[in-house]
C-alpha positions, -999 to 999 in steps of 0.1 A, spaced: -658 -752 264 -654 -778 290 -644 -816 287 -629 -843 307 -595 -863 306 -590 -891 332 -612 -873 358 -594 -840 351 -618 -814 340 -603 -792 310 -622 -757 308 -612 -732 282 -629 -698 286 -641 -678 257 -622 -649 268 -589 -671 264 -596 -676 225 -607 -640 224 -572 -626 239 -553 -650 215 -575 -638 187 -567 -601 197 -529 -609 201 -526 -625 165 -540 -593 150 -525 -566 170 -490 -580 183 -467 -576 153 -435 -584 172 -450 -616 187 -437 -608 220 -473 -610 236 -477 -645 221 -444 -657 236 -453 -644 271 -487 -665 266 -464 -695 256 -438 -691 284 -469 -690 307 -481 -722 295 -450 -739 297 -446 -722 335 -480 -739 345 -468 -771 327 -438 -774 351 -461 -771 379 -485 -796 363 -454 -823 357 -442 -818 392 -478 -827 406 -479 -855 384 -445 -870 396 -455 -863 432 -489 -882 425 -510 -849 434 -544 -857 420 -554 -825 395 -591 -818 396 -591 -791 367 -570 -771 345 -587 -737 333 -574 -717 305 -587 -680 309 -578 -645 298 -548 -640 320 -533 -674 317 -536 -710 331 -547 -721 366 -542 -757 379 -566 -767 407 -557 -797 427 -581 -820 444 -591 -815 480 -570 -837 510 -539 -836 490 -514 -850 515 -479 -838 509 -448 -826 528 -435 -791 528 -406 -801 507 -429 -815 480 -449 -781 482 -418 -763 478 -408 -784 447 -441 -778 432 -440 -739 438 -405 -739 423 -411 -761 393 -430 -735 372 -398 -708 375 -375 -739 369 -395 -747 335 -390 -712 324 -353 -712 333 -349 -744 312 -363 -730 280 -343 -696 288 -309 -717 288 -323 -738 258 -328 -703 239 -296 -689 249 -277 -720 238 -297 -718 205 -286 -681 200 -250 -691 206 -249 -714 176 -276 -699 154 -289 -665 163 -323 -655 156 -342 -627 174 -373 -649 181 -350 -672 200 -335 -641 219 -369 -627 227 -380 -659 238 -351 -662 261 -357 -626 275 -394 -637 283 -388 -668 300 -363 -654 321 -385 -625 330 -414 -647 340 -390 -669 361 -372 -642 378 -408 -623 388 -425 -656 400 -394 -661 423 -400 -630 443 -409 -637 477 -445 -626 476 -474 -642 488 -492 -647 456 -464 -659 434 -441 -690 434 -413 -676 455 -438 -666 485 -454 -700 483 -419 -715 484 -409 -693 513 -440 -702 533 -435 -741 528 -398 -733 541 -410 -712 572 -435 -740 581 -405 -760 591 -397 -739 619 -425 -719 625 -464 -723 628 -487 -717 601 -499 -683 612 -465 -670 619 -454 -683 586 -481 -666 569 -474 -631 587 -439 -633 580 -446 -641 541 -472 -612 540 -444 -586 558 -419 -599 530 -442 -595 503 -448 -559 511 -413 -551 513 -405 -570 482 -432 -552 463 -423 -517 473 -391 -514 453 -410 -532 420 -437 -506 423 -413 -477 424 -394 -493 396 -427 -497 374 -436 -460 384 -403 -447 370 -406 -470 339 -440 -454 334 -424 -420 335 -397 -427 312 -419 -445 285 -450 -427 293 -470 -458 281 -453 -488 299 -475 -493 330 -475 -533 331 -449 -535 361 -467 -509 384 -501 -524 376 -487 -561 385 -471 -547 417 -504 -527 425 -526 -559 418 -503 -579 439 -507 -554 468 -544 -556 465 -542 -594 469 -522 -590 499 -547 -563 516 -578 -583 505 -561 -618 517 -567 -633 482 -534 -647 479 -531 -686 483 -512 -710 506 -507 -747 503 
């Protein structure tokens, strides 16, 4: 399904609906749906910051793994603005994490507690200094103040590998302990593959 709002293309893939339907039928505790909601809020944080900085958005794509925001070519921003856009996603998750925590203090509910945990997990994960994540993008923008683009990219790649190694080891031990939870290990291997294949993104 595809439509346009003020020159911004909105594309919703059929697999997005398929994943939502699958989660509705299989996720009895609702954690996966909370994760999807937190992911949408995360991308919403990026989108709001882009609009505040008057960065033209070309497309918003809803797919099986979340939401992608594509900006128009030729956007002229400072490194500080790049950093703000990168960090706005985790910041949005932290806002809802704090809001959920406050709600739990005055009116405890398991759903609010789980929403707090999901948002904090997504925020902290995306803050890792890894090339494909927001933390890596923010680090790249920060380094470009002092170094060349090429040197900054090399530094981020090196930092990414050293940051992913303990995550992969933790994911491996988590898989051994639980016998079924391979999510963290899979994510770390996936991000390492992006580094090797040079499929990460830089501003």
